[in-house]
C-alpha positions as CSV (number, residue, x, y, z in Angstrom):
1,M,49.3,22.4,116.5
2,S,47.6,19.4,114.9
3,N,49.3,17.0,112.4
4,H,47.5,18.4,109.6
5,A,48.8,21.9,110.2
6,K,52.4,20.2,110.9
7,S,52.2,18.3,107.6
8,T,50.9,21.5,105.5
9,K,53.7,23.4,107.0
10,T,56.4,21.0,106.2
11,S,54.9,20.7,102.3
12,S,54.9,24.6,101.8
13,K,58.5,24.8,102.7
14,N,61.5,25.3,99.9
15,M,64.0,22.4,100.3
16,T,67.5,21.9,98.7
17,V,68.0,18.8,96.4
18,K,71.0,17.4,95.1
19,L,70.9,16.7,91.4
20,K,73.0,13.9,89.5
21,V,72.1,14.5,85.8
22,W,73.6,12.9,82.4
23,R,75.2,15.6,80.7
24,Q,76.0,14.6,76.8
25,K,77.1,17.5,74.2
26,D,75.9,15.6,71.2
27,A,75.5,12.1,69.6
28,K,79.1,11.7,69.1
29,T,80.4,12.9,72.4
30,E,80.9,10.8,75.6
31,G,78.5,11.6,78.2
32,K,78.7,11.8,81.9
33,F,76.7,12.5,85.0
34,E,77.1,16.2,86.5
35,N,76.3,17.0,90.1
36,Y,74.5,20.0,90.9
37,S,73.0,21.4,94.2
38,L,69.6,23.4,93.8
39,D,68.3,25.3,96.6
40,G,64.8,27.0,96.8
41,V,62.7,23.9,95.5
42,S,59.3,24.2,96.5
43,A,57.4,20.8,97.2
44,S,54.3,22.1,95.1
45,M,56.6,22.5,92.1
46,S,56.3,19.7,89.3
47,F,59.2,18.1,88.4
48,L,59.8,19.9,85.1
49,E,59.3,23.4,87.1
50,M,62.1,22.2,89.1
51,M,64.3,21.5,85.9
52,D,63.4,24.9,84.9
53,L,64.8,26.2,88.0
54,L,67.9,24.5,87.7
55,N,68.3,25.7,83.9
56,E,68.0,29.5,85.2
57,D,70.5,28.7,87.8
58,L,72.6,27.3,85.6
59,T,72.4,30.1,82.9
60,K,73.1,32.8,85.4
61,K,76.7,30.9,86.3
62,G,77.2,30.9,82.6
63,I,76.7,27.0,82.4
64,A,74.9,25.4,79.3
65,P,71.5,24.8,80.6
66,V,70.1,20.6,80.7
67,E,68.6,19.9,77.4
68,F,65.2,17.9,78.0
69,Q,61.8,17.8,76.0
70,S,58.5,18.9,77.1
71,D,55.3,20.2,75.4
72,C,52.2,20.0,77.1
73,R,53.4,19.3,80.8
74,E,49.9,17.5,81.5
75,G,50.6,14.0,80.8
76,I,49.2,13.9,77.5
77,C,52.1,13.9,74.8
78,G,54.7,11.8,76.6
79,T,57.8,13.7,75.3
80,C,58.9,14.7,78.9
81,S,60.4,11.4,79.5
82,C,63.5,10.5,81.2
83,F,64.7,8.3,84.1
84,I,64.4,9.3,87.7
85,N,66.2,7.4,90.0
86,G,66.5,4.6,87.9
87,Q,62.6,4.6,87.5
88,A,61.1,5.5,84.2
89,H,59.1,8.5,84.4
90,G,59.8,8.4,88.4
91,P,58.4,7.2,91.5
92,E,54.7,8.2,90.5
93,R,53.0,5.3,89.1
94,G,50.7,5.8,86.3
95,A,52.3,9.3,85.7
96,A,54.3,10.8,83.2
97,T,57.5,12.9,84.4
98,C,55.8,16.2,84.1
99,Q,53.1,14.8,86.8
100,V,55.7,14.1,89.2
101,Y,56.0,16.7,92.1
102,M,58.8,17.5,94.3
103,R,56.8,16.7,97.2
104,K,57.8,13.0,96.4
105,F,61.5,13.8,97.3
106,A,63.1,14.7,100.7
107,E,65.1,17.4,101.7
108,G,68.5,17.1,100.8
109,E,68.0,13.8,98.9
110,T,70.1,13.1,95.6
111,I,68.1,12.7,92.6
112,V,69.7,10.7,89.6
113,I,68.3,12.1,86.3
114,E,69.1,10.3,83.0
115,P,67.5,9.7,79.4
116,W,66.1,6.5,78.3
117,R,68.7,3.7,77.7
118,A,67.7,1.9,74.3
119,A,69.8,1.1,71.2
120,A,66.9,2.1,69.1
121,F,66.7,5.5,70.8
122,P,70.1,7.1,70.6
123,I,70.9,10.0,72.6
124,I,70.8,13.6,70.8
125,R,71.8,15.6,73.9
126,D,71.3,15.5,77.7
127,L,68.2,13.9,78.4
128,V,67.0,14.2,74.6
129,I,66.6,11.0,72.6
130,D,65.6,10.1,69.3
131,R,62.2,8.4,69.1
132,S,61.6,8.5,65.4
133,P,61.6,4.7,65.2
134,F,57.9,4.7,66.7
135,D,57.3,7.3,64.1
136,R,58.4,4.9,61.4
137,I,56.4,1.9,63.0
138,I,53.1,3.9,62.8
139,A,53.9,5.0,59.3
140,A,54.7,1.5,58.3
141,G,50.8,0.7,59.3
142,G,49.7,3.2,56.9
143,Y,46.0,4.9,56.8
144,T,42.6,3.1,57.2
145,G,41.0,1.9,54.2
146,A,37.9,3.4,52.7
147,K,36.0,3.5,49.5
148,T,35.4,7.2,48.1
149,G,31.9,8.0,47.6
150,P,28.7,8.0,49.9
151,H,29.5,6.2,53.0
152,A,28.0,5.6,56.2
153,D,28.6,8.3,58.9
154,A,31.2,6.7,61.3
155,N,28.7,7.6,64.4
156,S,26.5,5.2,62.6
157,I,28.4,2.3,62.7
158,L,27.6,0.2,65.9
159,V,30.6,-1.0,67.7
160,P,30.4,-3.4,70.7
161,K,31.2,-1.8,74.0
162,P,33.7,-4.5,74.9
163,D,35.4,-3.7,71.7
164,A,35.2,0.1,71.8
165,D,36.5,-0.1,75.6
166,K,39.3,-2.1,74.4
167,A,40.0,0.4,71.6
168,M,40.1,3.0,73.6
169,D,42.5,1.7,76.4
170,A,44.7,0.7,73.3
171,A,44.5,4.4,72.1
172,A,45.8,5.8,75.5
173,C,49.3,4.7,74.2
174,I,51.1,8.5,74.4
175,G,54.2,7.0,72.7
176,C,56.7,8.1,75.1
177,G,58.9,5.0,74.9
178,A,59.1,3.9,78.5
179,C,58.2,0.5,77.7
180,V,61.0,0.4,75.6
181,A,63.2,1.8,78.4
182,A,62.2,-0.4,81.2
183,C,62.4,-3.6,79.1
184,P,65.5,-5.5,79.5
185,N,65.4,-6.4,76.3
186,S,64.5,-2.8,74.7
187,S,61.2,-4.2,73.1
188,A,58.7,-2.2,71.5
189,S,55.8,-4.5,71.8
190,L,53.8,-2.8,74.2
191,F,53.6,0.4,72.1
192,T,53.5,-1.5,68.8
193,S,50.6,-3.6,69.7
194,A,48.7,-0.8,71.4
195,K,48.8,0.9,68.0
196,I,47.8,-2.2,66.1
197,T,44.8,-3.0,68.6
198,H,43.2,0.4,68.7
199,L,42.4,0.0,65.1
200,A,42.0,-3.9,65.1
201,M,39.0,-3.4,67.3
202,L,37.1,-0.9,65.2
203,P,35.1,-1.7,62.0
204,Q,37.0,1.4,60.4
205,G,40.3,-0.5,60.9
206,H,39.3,-3.9,59.3
207,P,39.6,-3.4,55.6
208,L,43.6,-3.2,56.1
209,R,43.6,-5.0,59.1
210,E,46.1,-7.8,58.3
211,R,48.4,-5.4,56.2
212,R,48.7,-3.3,58.7
213,V,49.9,-5.8,61.3
214,L,52.4,-7.4,59.0
215,R,54.0,-4.3,58.3
216,M,54.3,-2.8,61.5
217,V,55.5,-5.8,63.2
218,E,58.2,-6.0,60.5
219,Q,59.2,-2.6,60.9
220,M,59.4,-2.8,64.4
221,D,62.0,-5.7,63.9
222,K,63.9,-3.7,61.3
223,E,64.1,-0.6,64.0
224,G,66.3,-2.9,66.2
225,F,64.3,-3.3,69.0
226,G,64.5,-6.5,71.2
227,H,61.9,-9.3,71.3
228,C,59.4,-9.6,74.2
229,T,59.6,-12.2,76.5
230,N,56.7,-11.5,78.9
231,I,58.9,-9.9,81.8
232,G,56.2,-7.5,82.4
233,E,58.5,-4.1,83.1
234,C,56.6,-2.3,80.1
235,Q,53.3,-2.5,81.8
236,S,54.8,-1.3,85.1
237,A,56.7,1.6,83.7
238,C,53.7,2.8,81.3
239,P,52.3,6.0,82.3
240,K,48.8,5.1,81.1
241,E,49.0,1.8,82.6
242,I,48.6,-0.3,79.4
243,K,48.4,-3.7,79.9
244,I,50.4,-6.4,78.4
245,D,47.4,-8.5,77.5
246,F,47.7,-6.0,74.2
247,I,50.9,-7.9,73.2
248,A,49.0,-11.4,73.3
249,Q,46.7,-9.7,70.9
250,M,49.1,-8.5,68.5
251,R,50.7,-12.1,68.5
252,R,47.1,-13.5,67.4
253,E,46.7,-10.8,64.9
254,Y,50.1,-11.3,63.3
255,L,49.8,-15.0,63.4
256,A,46.3,-14.6,61.4
257,A,47.6,-12.4,59.0
258,V,50.3,-14.9,58.6
259,V,48.0,-17.5,57.6
260,N,45.7,-15.8,55.7
261,Q,48.6,-14.4,53.6
262,R,49.6,-18.0,52.3
263,P,49.3,-18.6,48.8
264,E,47.0,-21.9,49.7
265,S,44.7,-19.7,51.9
266,K,44.4,-16.9,49.0
267,S,43.3,-19.8,46.5
268,G,41.4,-21.2,48.8
269,G,39.2,-17.8,49.4
270,S,39.9,-17.3,53.1
271,G,41.6,-13.8,54.2
C-alpha cells in the first residue's frame, strides 16, 4: 500500500476524542469544566459538526446540550468564536472556529473548549458571550455623511488603488472578538482601528472622519477594554489576519482629530 493510500485510510477513520468543555448555566452562576468522551468523530467533520454530535449525545443522555454560537459556518460572521486548547479559534491560522476540521486533532486527544475571557465580554451561558460592546463602538461612529439631492454615483468617485486595497483589508474584520480574547490587556484596538480605517480610506467616509474616530475611541474606552501595548497577539489570533498597522493608522487619525478639534485650530480655519 502506498503512503498516500495509508494516509487516506487513516483520515477517513472515525476516532474518539476527549472533551473538556466549560459549562456555565448563566451569567450569575459560577462555571466549571466538564469532561466528555465522544465516539464516532470523523476526521472530515468540522469542529462545529463535532459539537453538534456532542450535543446529540448529551441530549440522548438527558444532559443539557452545550450552548455555543454559530450562523454562517463559512468563516464570514465570526459568531462561532471560542478558545480551543488555549488558542483563539483553534490551531488553524487565519481561520474561524467553524473552519477548523477534526483532522487537526489526534485519536484520544483531550480538547479544551472555553469561551472568550475578557471583562468586556461577560459570559451569558457555556461558550456564549456578550459582544454588544462591539455594536456600541460601531454605533458611536454613526453613518457616513452625504448631502441630500443629486450627487455623483459612488462608482464614479475614483479611489486610488492603495487606499481601496487598505480599506478592503480593514473591512475584512468580522467582529468576532478574537483580538480582545487573545490580548493580555483585553484591548479592542484592532477591531476599532479596522472599522475606523475602513471608512477613513474612502472619500465617502471623509465628511465625518474626525467625529467618527473621536467617538469610536471614546466609546471603546467606556466599554472597559484595556489599552494596546503593541504585543501583537491580536494580529496572530485574527481569523482574517488583519494587521496591527491599522492600530497605528487609528492613532494618527485620532491625533489629527484632536488637534483639529481644538478651539485655536477651528478659529484658524483648519480642520
